[in-house]
C-alpha positions, 0 to 999 in steps of 0.5 A: 681435533675432536671435542667431547659434546655430551657423554660418548659423543665427540664432534670435529673441531670445526663443528665444535667452533661453531657450536660454540659460537651459536650457543654463544650468540644465543645467549647474548641475544638472550641477554639483549632481549632481557635488556630490551624487554621493559624500558620502564623497569630500566628508568626505575633503575636509574633513578633508583640508582642516581637515588642511591649515590646521591646519598652516599655522596652525602654521606661522603661529605657529612664528615667534611662538613663536621670537620669545617664546623670543628675547624671554625670552632678551634678557630674560634678558640684561637681568636679568644686565645689570641685576645686573652693574650693581649689583654693579659700582656696589656695588663702584665705591662700596666702593672710593670709600668706601675712598679717602675713608677713606685720604683722611680718614686722610691729612688727619688724618696732615696735621693732624698736623704742624699741632699745632706746624708754624705755630710758631715752632721756634727756642730753646725750645718747651715742651709741659709746665709744672706751673705753668700753669692747664692743665698737662695740655691737649694731653696724654693721661693714664692711671692705673690703680692708681695716680695723676696728679695735681698736689702740692706739692714739698717740694724746690721749694716749689711744684706739681709734677705726681705720676705714680705706680702699681703697674704703670709701663706703666699710669699714664703721661701722653702728648702730644698727647692725640689718638693720631690726631696728632703733635708735629710738633716739628723741634727735636732736644734734649728736656730733662726735669725730673724727680724721682727717687721711688726707683722703677722709672720709664721714658719715651718718645719716638717720632721720624721720620727720613729714611727716613719710619720711625718709631722710638721711643726707650724709657728706663727705671732697671729695664734695664741693656743697650741694645737695638736693634730695627728700630722700637725702642731701648731705653736704661738710664738712672741718676737722682740722688737728688731733682731731675734735668735729663735731656737727650737729643739725638735727632738724635745717638740716631737717628744712632747707632742707626739710621744715620738723620738725625732729622726731627722727634719725633712723641710723648712719654710719661712713665710711672710713677714720678716728678714732672714740673716742666716739659718742653720741646725746645731747638734745641741744648744749653744751659749752665746760664747760657745758660738762660733763667730759667723753664727753670732749677731754683731750690732754696730756700736751705735755712736753716742 
């Protein structure tokens, strides 16, 4: 085998290969000589290379730090969103609870009218009768330094309710018994059969007018002047000796005192000191002859 050494010259294969090996060896020895020529220069190259690698590493780590910062901000935002959501749910729960309470009160107000709403209101409607088996069944009673009890009246010679006490305001009966309810009685005439005990006595009637305003009429035997205020009207009363039949035209009172129309009676309250036989409502004023027997006062005939 022959190899071309230079133009026009060829050597045998072995000689050419040996020559190539010798040249390669010379090249490697030259490179080694170059590498081993300056140790300080090699150290400087290594320092430069290490610094460059660190800068490249820091540059490579920079996006990850930014990402972590962004992630922290996102986590804070998520926590804030959770807190806002929790507060919103809490406020919503409070509002729902208040709405439920209002609806409950509204439903209770609706039950107010159910006490006598389903009762046929015509003619006479009695709310108290002393001879009943449970005369105070729908009434509440309050007594301090006094008493509320059934006694036998010497004039009627039958049982009546006696309300007595040293303080008029702290001894009374009130209808309905539940303060959340009202009567809802639309009959305009209130009639009470009351005995004069020759002591301070008062009663109070609460009505609703067509302006949807609750008015109170307070009647007593210890004042002499009528006073009209926006929500209460106080009036004097004079009782005869013994048993009296008190008649109140609530529609007329409401119109004269407030210039509004009577809608219904909400509550009746009887204070000390008196005896009570019956309390009832009627659709109009009736004469003694028109009254049913159970609504009349029958006094025993005194023997001479």
